[in-house]
N, C-alpha and C positions, 0 to 999 in steps of 0.2 A: 416573435413569440408573445403569447398573451401575458406572460409574467412581466414583460417590459413595461406594461402600463401600470403595474402596481409595485414596481421595485422600490420606489421611494415612499410608499404609503402602506406599510405593513402594520395593520392594527392589532395583530397577534390575538390575545384573548380578551380584548377590552369590551366585546359585545356579548351579552348573555342571551340565552334563548327567550327569556321573558320579554326582552326588548323587541324580538320579532313578532310577539303577539300583538303589538301595537301597529305593526307594519300594514295590516289589513286596512286600517283606517286611512293610512297615508295613501295606499294604492287607490282606495275609493275616491279620495280627494283629487288625485291626479286624473282618474277616469272622468270625474265631473268636469275638470278643467279641459280635458281632451274633447269631451262632447260639446262644450260651450264655445270652444275656440277652433275646433277642427285641426289642432296642432298635432304634429308627429312627436310623440313623447316617449322617453324611456327613463328608467330609474337605475342608476349604477349603485351596486352594493360593494363598497370597498372592503368590507370584512370578508365576505364570501368570494370576492374577486370575480364578479359577474354582473349580470343584469337581473334585477328583482322584478321588473315589469317592462313590457314593450307594448306600445299602443298598436291597435290594428291599422291606424292611419299611416303607419310607416310604410306599408305595402305600396301606397301611392307613389312614394318617392323612390323607395329602394327595390320594389318589386319582389320582396321576400316576405314569407309568412311571418307574422309576429312571434308565434311560438318557436319557429325555427331560429329567429334572431335571438330570442331570449335564451334558448339552449346554447347557441354558439357563443354568446357574450362577445368579448373583444375579438374573438376568432372571426366574427362577421366582417370586421374591418380588414383583418389580415387577408381574407379571401376575396374582398371586392375592391381593394385599393392597390395601386402600384407600390413597388418596393420603396421608391423615394418618398411617397406620401405617407406610407406606414412609418417610416423613420421620422418624418415630420410630425406625425400625430403623437408618437412616443415622446418626442422632444417637447411638444406643446404641453402634453400631459404632465411631464416631470417638472418643467419650468413653471407651469401653473400651480402645481402643488407646492413647490418651493416658495413662490411668491405668496400664496395663500397663507402659509405657515408663518409669515412675517407680519401679517395684518393683525390689528387688535382683535382679540377673540370676540368681543361684543359686536364687531362689525362684519365678521366673516360671511355671514349668511346674506349680507346686502350686496355682495359682489357677484358679477357674472363674467365668465370666461367665454369669449366669442372667437370663432375661427372658421375659415372656409377650406373645404377639402372636396376632392372628387370622390364620388361613389359610382362604381361601375356595375351595371346590371346587364350582363351579356353584351349585346351590341351597343347599349346606351351608356353614356358617361355623363353624369351631372355634377355640377359644382354646387354644393350645398353648404349652408351656414349652420354651424352647431353653436348652441348656447348652453353652457353648463353652469349651474348654480347649486350651492350646498342646500340640502333639504333638512338633514339631521346631522348634528355634530356629536362627537363623543364627549365625555366629561372633561377631557383635556383639550377640547376645542378642535379636534381633527375631524375631517369629513368621514362620516359613516355612509350616509346616503346622499346622492346628488341627483337632481333631475336635469335631463338634457332634452332640448327641443331641436328639431331639424326642420329647416325650410330652404327654399331656393336662395342661393347667394345673390347679392346685388352686384358683385364684381365679376371679373373674368378669369382671375388667377387664384390659385390656392394661397393660403396664408392669412393676411389681414387679422392678425392675432392681437386681441385686445382684452384686458381685464378692467372693468370699471364698476363703480358704485353709482346707482341711480341718483341723479341730481348733483353729482360731484362736478366740479369745474375742471378737474384733471382726470386723466386716465393713464393706465399702463399699456404700452405697446411693445410687443416683443419683436426683436430683430433676429431673423433667421441667419443673417450674415454675421452679426456680432455675437449671437447666442446670449442675449441679455435683454432685460426689460428696461424700457426708457419711459420717463414721465413726460406726457404730452398734454397740452391744453385740449379740452373738449371743444368740438365745433360749436360755435355760438351762432344761432340763427336769430335774426330779427323777427319781430312779431309779424311783419309783412311777409317775410320769407316763409314762416310757418303757415300763414293763411294761404299762400299760393300753393304750398305742398299739400295742405289739407284739402283744398278744392281739387287739386290734381288727382288725389286718391278717389275722388267722387266721379272722375271721368270728365271734369269740366275742360272745355277747350280754352285756348288763349283768350278768345273773345268773351267767353263766359266769365272767366276770372276777372278780366278788365271791367266788365259790366258790374259784376258782383261787388268788387272792391272800389268801384268808381275811380279807376286808374286808366291811363292810356295803354294801348298795346305795347308801345315802346318801353314803358315803365315795367310792365310785366315781363317783357323779354329781358330787360336788364337785370331784373330780380332773378330770373331763372339762370342767367349766366353767372351771377354771383353765387347762387346755390351750387351750381356745377363745379365752380372753381373751388369752393370750400370743401366739397365732398370728394373731388377728384373723379367725377363721373362724367358721362358723355351725353346723357339724355334724361328726360323727366322720369321715365320708367325706372332707370337706375337710381335716380335721386330719391324717388318715393320708397323704393326697396331699402336703400341705405338708411333713410330717416326712420323707417319702421324697424329695421334690424337694430338700430342704435338708439331707439327710444327718443328720437328728437321731435316727434309729433305724436 
C-alpha cells in the first residue's frame, strides 16, 4: 500500500499553503538541473504523500509517461515491482527516515540515501539506482520535500543500501539480513586510482592510460585489480559506474 511509505513520516498540519507558493521556484531549479545533466528526477512531497514533480527523462528508464507517474505517486512502484522488492523498498524508506531523524539537524540536507531496485516495464526489467536527498525541511527538521534521481545501477543485485554525507570518511550501510544500519569506512582511492578511473570514463584504453600517466601496462593492470577489489566489481565499466554513483571521482 502507498501508506506504507509514509507510515513513519506523518507531517500532519506542519505545512501551510503559502509554503507551496514557493514550490514553483524549487521545481524550476530542478528542471534546470534536469536539462543540464539529463538526469531522471522526481520530487517527493511528504506532506501530501505523493510526487510534486516528475521529469520527462524518466520515460527513458521506466517507459512510463511523466504525468502518469506523478499521478500514481508511490503506486508506480507498487505496480512495477515484485512483492519482495516492494517490501524491501518500504523497509529502506522507513529505516532511512529513522536514521535521518537521528542526524544533527544542521547536517541533514547533506546526506544522500542510495539503493538499487528493479523496475519492470512490461517485458523489460532493469536494476536502477535511486538517490534520495532532502530538499526542504520543516521547522522541526523533518523532510518536507526530497529530490530523487534514478540511473542504471552499477551492480547486479537489488539492495546496496547506503546513506552517506559527501566528503565523509565513514558511511551508513543497511543490512537487510540484520535489519539495521552499520557504520562502515568509505572506500579510499589513491590519486593514481582516481586518474585511471577518470581516463576510463573518457574511453581510454589500457595503452592510452599507460601512455598518459607514464606507467607500464602491468602497473595499470595492477591498479585496476586494486580498484575492482575495493569496490567488489568485476570490470572497468562496473567500476566507473560505482565511482560515479558513489561520488568517488
